[in-house]
C-alpha positions in Angstrom: 13.8 -9.6 92.9 16.8 -11.3 91.1 19.4 -9.4 93.3 22.4 -10.6 91.6 21.2 -10.1 87.9 20.5 -6.4 89.2 23.8 -6.0 90.3 25.5 -7.1 87.0 23.0 -5.1 85.2 24.8 -1.9 87.4 28.0 -3.0 86.8 27.7 -3.3 83.3 26.1 0.1 83.2 28.8 1.5 85.2 31.5 0.0 82.8 29.7 1.6 79.7 28.7 -1.9 78.4 25.3 -0.9 77.3 24.7 -3.7 74.8 25.3 -6.2 77.7 23.3 -4.4 80.4 20.3 -3.7 77.8 20.0 -7.2 77.4 20.3 -8.1 80.9 17.6 -5.5 82.0 15.0 -6.7 79.5 15.1 -9.9 81.2 13.5 -8.3 84.5 10.0 -8.6 85.0 8.2 -5.1 84.6 7.5 -4.9 88.1 11.2 -4.7 89.0 11.6 -1.7 86.7 12.4 1.0 89.4 13.8 4.5 88.5 17.2 3.1 88.1 16.4 0.5 86.0 14.1 2.5 83.6 17.1 5.1 83.5 19.5 2.4 82.5 17.0 0.9 80.0 16.4 4.5 78.3 20.5 5.3 78.2 21.1 1.9 77.1 18.6 1.5 74.5 19.7 5.3 72.9 23.3 4.1 72.9 22.8 1.1 71.4 20.4 2.8 68.8 17.2 1.0 70.1 15.3 4.4 69.7 12.0 3.1 70.0 12.8 1.5 73.2 14.5 4.8 74.1 11.3 6.4 73.8 9.0 3.8 75.6 11.5 3.7 78.9 12.2 7.4 78.6 8.5 8.3 78.6 7.6 6.3 81.7 10.5 7.9 83.5 9.2 11.3 82.2 5.6 10.7 83.4 6.6 9.8 86.8 7.5 12.9 87.4 10.4 11.8 89.2 13.3 13.1 86.9 11.1 15.5 84.8 13.9 18.1 84.7 16.7 15.2 84.0 18.5 17.0 80.9 19.9 13.8 79.8 16.8 11.9 79.5 15.0 14.9 77.8 17.5 15.1 75.4 17.7 11.5 74.6 13.9 11.8 74.2 13.9 14.5 71.9 16.9 13.0 69.7 14.9 9.5 69.7 11.8 11.1 68.3 13.7 12.9 65.9 15.3 10.2 64.5 11.9 8.4 64.1 10.9 11.5 62.1 8.3 12.4 64.7 9.8 15.9 64.5 6.8 17.5 66.6 7.3 15.3 69.9 11.1 16.2 69.4 10.6 19.5 69.7 8.5 19.1 72.7 11.5 17.8 74.5 14.1 20.1 72.8 12.0 23.1 73.8 11.6 21.9 77.7 15.4 21.4 77.8 15.9 24.8 76.4 13.5 26.3 79.3 16.0 24.7 81.9 19.0 25.7 80.0 18.6 28.1 77.3 22.2 28.2 76.1 22.6 24.8 75.2 23.7 25.2 71.6 23.6 21.3 71.1 19.8 21.5 71.8 19.2 24.4 69.7 20.9 23.1 66.7 18.9 19.8 66.8 15.6 21.9 67.5 16.8 23.9 64.0 17.2 20.7 62.3 13.9 19.2 63.2 12.4 22.5 61.8 13.9 22.1 58.8 12.8 18.7 58.5 9.5 20.3 59.0 9.8 23.0 56.7 9.6 25.6 59.0 12.4 27.2 57.6 12.2 30.9 59.1 12.2 29.2 62.6 15.5 27.1 61.7 16.8 30.2 60.1 16.8 32.1 63.3 18.6 29.7 65.2 21.2 28.9 62.5 21.8 32.9 61.9 22.7 33.2 65.5 25.3 30.6 65.0 26.7 32.0 62.3 27.0 35.6 63.6 28.7 34.2 66.8 30.7 31.8 64.7 29.5 28.7 66.8 30.6 25.7 65.0 28.5 22.4 64.5 28.7 20.2 61.6 27.0 21.3 58.7 25.8 24.8 60.3 26.5 27.1 57.0 25.7 24.2 54.6 22.2 24.0 56.3 22.0 27.6 56.5 22.4 28.0 52.9 19.9 25.3 52.0 17.5 26.9 54.2 18.0 30.4 52.2 17.7 28.2 49.3 14.3 27.1 50.3 13.2 30.3 51.1 14.1 31.3 47.8 16.7 33.6 48.9 19.2 32.5 46.3 21.3 35.2 46.1 21.9 34.7 49.8 22.2 30.9 49.5 24.9 31.4 46.4 26.8 33.6 48.8 27.0 31.0 51.6 27.9 28.2 49.4 30.6 30.1 47.7 31.9 31.3 51.0 32.1 27.4 51.7 33.7 26.7 48.2 36.5 29.3 48.9 37.1 27.8 51.9 36.9 24.0 50.5 34.6 22.9 53.1 32.0 20.3 52.3 32.5 20.6 48.4 30.1 17.8 47.0 27.2 19.0 48.9 28.1 22.4 47.9 28.1 22.1 44.7 25.3 19.9 44.7 22.8 22.5 46.4 24.5 25.2 44.1 23.4 22.8 41.0 19.9 22.8 42.7 19.3 26.3 43.0 20.5 27.1 39.5 17.8 24.2 38.7 15.2 26.1 40.6 16.0 29.2 38.5 15.8 27.6 35.5 19.5 28.3 34.6 20.5 24.3 33.6 23.8 25.4 32.2 25.0 26.4 35.5 23.2 23.8 37.3 24.7 21.0 35.4 28.1 22.4 35.7 27.8 22.3 39.6 26.2 18.8 39.6 29.1 17.3 37.4 31.3 18.9 40.1 29.3 17.4 42.8 29.9 14.0 41.4 33.7 14.7 40.8 33.8 15.2 44.6 31.8 12.1 45.1 30.5 9.7 42.7 28.6 7.3 45.0 25.5 9.5 45.8 22.5 8.8 43.7 20.9 12.2 44.5 23.7 13.9 42.6 23.1 11.7 39.3 19.3 12.0 39.3 19.4 15.7 39.7 21.9 16.0 37.0 19.4 14.0 34.8 16.6 16.5 35.5 18.6 19.2 34.6 19.8 17.5 31.4 16.2 16.6 30.3 15.3 20.2 30.6 18.0 21.0 28.4 16.3 18.0 25.7 19.5 16.0 26.3 17.5 12.9 26.7 20.5 10.6 26.1 22.4 11.9 29.1 19.3 12.1 31.1 18.9 8.7 30.6 22.4 7.6 31.4 22.1 9.5 34.6 18.8 8.4 36.1 20.2 4.8 35.3 23.7 5.4 37.2 21.3 6.9 40.1 19.6 3.3 40.0 22.7 1.4 40.1 23.8 3.4 43.3 20.5 2.7 44.6 18.1 0.1 43.2 15.3 1.5 45.5 15.3 4.8 44.5 11.8 5.3 43.2 12.3 9.0 42.0 15.1 7.8 39.1 12.4 5.1 38.3 9.8 7.6 37.9 12.4 10.3 36.1 12.8 7.6 33.5 9.1 7.1 32.9 8.7 10.6 32.6 11.7 10.9 29.9 10.4 7.9 28.1 6.9 9.5 28.1 8.4 13.0 26.5 10.0 10.9 23.6 6.6 8.8 22.9 7.9 5.8 24.0 4.4 5.0 26.6 5.0 1.7 27.2 8.3 2.0 28.5 7.1 4.9 30.4 4.4 2.9 31.9 7.0 0.1 32.9 9.2 2.3 34.4 6.0 4.1 36.5 5.3 0.7 37.7 8.9 -0.2 38.8 8.5 3.2 40.7 5.4 2.1 42.3 6.7 -1.3 43.2 9.0 0.6 45.5 6.4 3.4 46.6 2.8 2.1 45.8 1.2 4.9 47.4 3.3 7.7 45.9 0.5 10.3 44.5 2.9 12.0 42.3 4.0 8.6 40.7 0.4 7.5 40.3 -0.5 10.6 38.5 2.2 10.6 36.3 1.2 6.9 35.2 -2.6 8.2 34.8 -1.4 11.0 32.4 0.6 8.4 30.4 -2.3 6.1 30.0 -4.5 9.0 29.1 -2.0 10.1 26.5 -1.9 6.5 24.8 -5.6 6.7 24.6 -6.6 4.6 27.6 -8.9 6.5 29.1 -10.6 4.0 31.5 -6.9 3.1 33.5 -5.9 6.7 33.2 -9.3 8.2 34.9 -9.1 5.6 37.4 -5.6 6.8 38.5 -6.4 10.7 37.6 -7.7 10.7 41.4 -4.3 11.0 42.4 -3.5 14.5 40.8 -2.9 17.2 43.4 -1.1 14.9 45.5 -4.1 12.8 46.1 -5.9 15.0 47.6 -8.9 13.8 45.8 -8.2 10.2 46.1 -10.4 9.4 49.0 -13.6 10.8 47.0 -15.9 7.9 48.3 -18.6 9.1 45.1 -16.1 8.5 42.2 -17.6 4.9 41.8 -21.3 5.5 41.9 -23.4 5.1 38.9 -24.1 8.6 37.2 -27.9 7.9 37.7 -27.6 8.2 41.7 -27.1 12.1 41.3 -30.3 12.5 39.9 -32.8 15.2 41.9 -29.7 15.6 44.2 -27.7 18.7 45.5 -24.4 18.6 44.0 -21.6 21.1 44.9 -18.9 21.5 42.2 -15.3 22.7 43.1 -12.3 23.3 41.1 -9.0 21.6 41.4 -6.7 22.6 38.9 -5.8 25.5 36.7 -7.9 28.1 35.0 -7.5 26.6 31.6 -8.6 23.3 32.9 -11.5 24.9 34.8 -12.6 26.2 31.5 -12.2 23.2 29.5 -13.9 20.9 32.1 -16.8 23.2 33.0 -19.1 21.5 30.2 -19.5 18.6 32.3 -21.0 21.0 35.0 -23.9 21.6 32.2 -24.4 17.8 32.1 -25.3 17.5 35.6 -28.5 19.4 34.9 -29.6 16.1 32.4 -30.2 14.6 35.7 -32.4 17.1 37.2 -29.7 18.1 39.9 -29.7 21.0 41.8 -26.2 22.2 41.0 -23.6 24.6 42.8 -20.3 25.5 40.9 -17.6 27.1 43.2 -15.4 28.9 41.1 -12.3 31.2 41.7 -13.2 34.7 42.4 -10.8 35.4 39.3 -13.2 33.7 36.9 -16.6 34.9 38.4 -17.0 37.8 35.6 -16.0 35.3 32.8 -18.7 32.8 34.1 -21.1 35.5 34.6 -23.6 34.1 31.7 -22.6 30.5 32.1 -26.0 28.7 32.9 -29.0 30.3 34.7 -29.8 26.6 36.4 -26.4 26.3 37.8 -25.7 28.4 41.0 -22.5 30.0 41.1 -20.3 31.2 43.8 -16.6 32.3 44.6 -17.7 31.9 48.5 -17.0 29.3 51.1 -20.3 27.2 51.3 -21.8 24.7 54.0 -20.5 21.3 52.6 -23.2 19.3 54.6 -25.9 20.9 52.3 -25.1 18.8 49.8 -25.6 14.9 48.7 -22.5 14.8 46.7 -19.0 16.9 46.4 -17.1 16.6 43.2 -14.2 18.5 42.0 -14.0 19.4 37.9 -11.4 16.5 37.2 -13.8 13.8 39.3 -16.6 14.5 36.4 -14.0 12.7 33.9 -14.3 9.5 35.8 -18.3 10.1 36.6 -19.2 10.6 32.8 -16.7 8.0 31.8 -15.1 10.1 29.4 -13.4 8.5 26.2 -12.4 10.2 23.1 -15.5 8.9 21.3 -17.9 10.7 23.6 -16.1 14.0 24.9 -18.8 16.9 25.0 -17.4 18.9 21.9 -18.7 22.4 22.6 -18.1 25.9 21.4 -19.3 29.2 22.8 -20.4 27.8 26.0 -19.0 30.7 27.8 -20.6 34.0 26.5 -19.3 37.7 27.8 -21.6 40.6 27.6 -21.0 42.5 24.5 -19.4 45.8 26.3 -16.2 43.9 26.5 -16.0 43.3 22.7 -17.1 46.8 22.0 -14.4 47.9 24.1 -12.2 46.9 21.7 -13.7 46.9 18.6 -12.3 50.6 17.3 -8.7 49.8 18.4 -8.5 46.9 16.3 -7.8 47.7 12.5 -10.3 45.5 10.6 -8.6 46.0 7.5 -6.0 43.9 8.5 -6.0 40.1 9.4 -5.4 40.3 12.9 -3.7 37.2 14.7 -3.7 37.2 18.6 -0.9 35.6 19.6 0.5 33.8 23.0 3.8 31.7 23.3 4.6 31.3 26.9 3.3 29.5 29.7 4.5 29.5 33.5 8.0 29.4 32.8 10.3 27.0 34.6 7.2 24.5 35.5 7.4 20.9 34.7 4.1 21.3 33.3 5.5 23.9 30.6 8.1 21.7 29.8 8.3 21.6 25.9 5.0 23.6 25.4 6.3 27.1 25.2 8.1 28.7 21.9 10.1 31.8 21.4 8.1 35.3 20.2 10.8 35.3 17.8 9.2 32.5 15.9 6.7 35.0 14.3 9.1 37.0 13.0 8.4 36.3 9.3 4.6 36.2 10.3 5.0 39.7 11.6 6.3 41.2 8.2 3.6 39.3 5.8 1.5 42.0 4.3 -1.9 43.0 6.0 -1.1 41.0 8.8 -1.4 42.3 12.3 0.1 40.5 15.3 -1.6 41.3 18.7 -0.2 40.1 22.0 -2.6 38.2 24.2 0.3 37.2 26.7 0.3 38.0 30.2 3.2 37.7 32.7 5.9 35.3 32.0 7.2 35.9 28.3 6.2 39.5 28.3 10.2 40.4 28.4 10.6 39.2 24.9 8.4 42.0 23.3 10.8 44.9 23.7 13.5 43.1 21.3 10.8 41.5 19.1 9.1 44.9 18.5 12.4 46.6 17.2 12.2 45.0 14.0 8.8 43.4 13.9 5.4 44.5 14.1 3.2 43.7 17.0 0.7 45.5 19.2 1.3 45.0 22.5 -2.2 46.1 25.0 -0.6 44.5 28.1 -0.9 47.1 30.4 -4.5 47.7 29.7 -5.3 44.1 29.4 -7.6 42.1 32.3 -7.2 45.1 34.9 -11.0 45.1 36.0 -11.7 41.3 35.6 -9.7 38.3 34.7 -9.7 37.1 31.0 -12.5 39.7 30.0 -10.2 42.1 27.9 -8.6 39.3 26.5 -11.9 37.9 25.6 -13.3 40.8 24.2 -9.9 41.3 22.0 -10.4 37.6 20.8 -14.0 38.2 19.6 -12.7 41.3 17.2 -9.9 38.7 15.7 -9.6 36.6 12.6 -7.1 34.1 14.2 -5.6 33.1 17.5 -2.2 31.2 17.5 -1.0 29.9 20.8 1.0 27.4 22.8 -0.8 25.2 25.4 -1.6 27.5 27.9 -5.2 28.9 29.2 -5.5 31.2 26.3 -6.3 27.9 24.0 -9.2 27.2 26.2 -10.7 30.8 26.3 -10.5 31.0 22.9 -12.0 27.4 22.3 -15.0 28.0 24.9 -15.9 31.5 23.0 -15.9 29.7 19.6 -12.9 32.0 18.3 -11.1 30.3 15.6 -7.8 29.3 16.8 -4.3 27.5 16.1 -2.9 25.4 18.9 0.9 24.6 18.4 1.8 21.7 20.3 5.0 19.7 20.9 5.3 16.5 19.0 3.9 14.5 22.2 1.6 16.9 24.1 -0.5 17.0 26.9 -3.2 14.1 26.6 -6.0 17.1 25.8 -4.5 17.2 22.6 -4.3 13.6 21.6 -5.7 13.8 17.8 -5.1 11.9 14.7 -5.7 14.9 12.4 -5.8 18.7 13.0 -8.9 18.5 14.5 -9.5 19.1 18.4 -11.7 16.7 20.4 -12.8 19.3 22.7 -13.4 22.3 20.5 -14.9 22.9 17.1 -13.0 26.2 16.6 -9.7 24.7 17.7 -7.0 23.3 15.0 -4.0 21.6 16.4 -0.6 21.7 14.8 1.9 19.2 16.2 5.8 19.2 15.3 7.0 16.5 13.1 10.1 16.6 15.4 10.4 16.9 19.2 11.3 20.6 20.2 11.7 21.8 16.4 9.5 24.7 16.5 11.2 26.3 13.6 9.7 23.5 11.3 6.2 23.8 12.8 6.2 27.7 12.1 7.3 27.0 8.5 4.1 25.0 8.1 2.1 27.8 10.0 3.7 30.9 7.5 2.7 28.3 4.6 -1.1 28.1 5.8 -1.5 31.7 6.7 -0.2 32.5 3.1 -2.7 30.4 1.6 -5.5 31.8 3.8 -4.2 35.6 2.9 -4.4 34.8 -1.0 -8.0 33.5 -1.0 -9.5 36.3 1.5 -11.1 38.7 -1.1 -11.6 41.1 1.7 -8.0 42.3 1.5 -7.6 44.6 -1.6 -3.7 44.7 -1.1 -3.2 41.0 -1.1 
């Protein structure tokens, strides 16, 4: 052993010259790494921020069993793993430390931070609530405590915590930012913008602040300001893929598809495997009519859950005489729309099991006798191929020229139609209406409109409006009905089975007018005459040149001519209805 080098290492370590002793220690042969040198290397690596080395040498010490209860080494291992985002292993060492010293608040705090990063918010909250109640102070305890309650959707509690910090003028920029995020989550974009702007007043160097402000402005359709703030975020961090992706989404909303794809590509240059960005690009390509490239990337939906399906590129002929399982992968409306491609599998003499949500079991009861429907778990080993519904778009090489346009491919038992026959006045022109999708979701952005848009239609002679709305949007009926005619069966709809009362009512109607929700797919699959009202640049399903739908014979698409101008589109709807009523000889009083 080089005794002089060994002594020098000890000397430098005792004088806290960690960089020097680290550089000297790694020159030793590995067989000279005794317990003392390993300890020096662990601590020096940690002190000089060589966390991978701190883990490597610390583990050697720990597994030697000689210092398995050394609190300093256990803490170094816990912190080093956590810094490297290996929170599971970090937790192991923090928990071992707490068995030795249960009152070590520093370790408890680090464990809480790890839980927070792992989205184990309840575990994190349990630790930090003890700190709050006992007024144990650590940097950012209250801030993180508020953020945890925000993640747990305890928004009132989170707001209370943040407002308390504001009153004490603590961490103002971060507090304003988190308040802005809370109000963004609960769709109060006016307050979200107010607090995000306050955050930027306190700190104009944080790219997250500008990006989030852009998101809230986009939700308010203030596209010019949103674009400005996304670009400011990028100027602060040129590797911030989220801002590039948001610019792509913004341009897509405005119909600038080429620009949108360029921004998505810039985002993908930074994060090539980001499933959300890949999916966003997929939808953008589909909206331009580029089905081939768009469907190649469509596998990245649902956070890339289906991206590793090895069967996607097989020739369709390979499924002949095979056992195939089809699963559902998106919303109920998508399931209704895409189920037509399950029927095509029968052309290849395939034995098909269609695994549908329990909520759709009654609706699909009469789907096809050759297809086995189930809502129960199945043994996947029993099948040659497993596809999700979305996969079938690529399997069948779908494009706008070969879309299987179908009507009445879902047939309901007559009992559901008879149930509502006598509750609908057939002397009227009955219109079923739906106006609101799932509120606050990115999917619903720009799709929904207000019930008040139907005011003039409700006053037309011999027209009867019947609400088909469920869940979100029902709160609008109370005020609307004070001055306008509308029938609302809400409390009696679909109690026994999803969609079935709605379907029964639809089959007794003259027309359905709806926003882009599952209602249009149900009506289209039932063959009910439907007007779908869409934004100027709608979801790719509704890409059309004229009013005809590519998917349903009975669905007519009426599109905004100005982005977000529903008022102008409803004037068109009113004129079309007036023409229909004038020509309808069945109505004596028109």
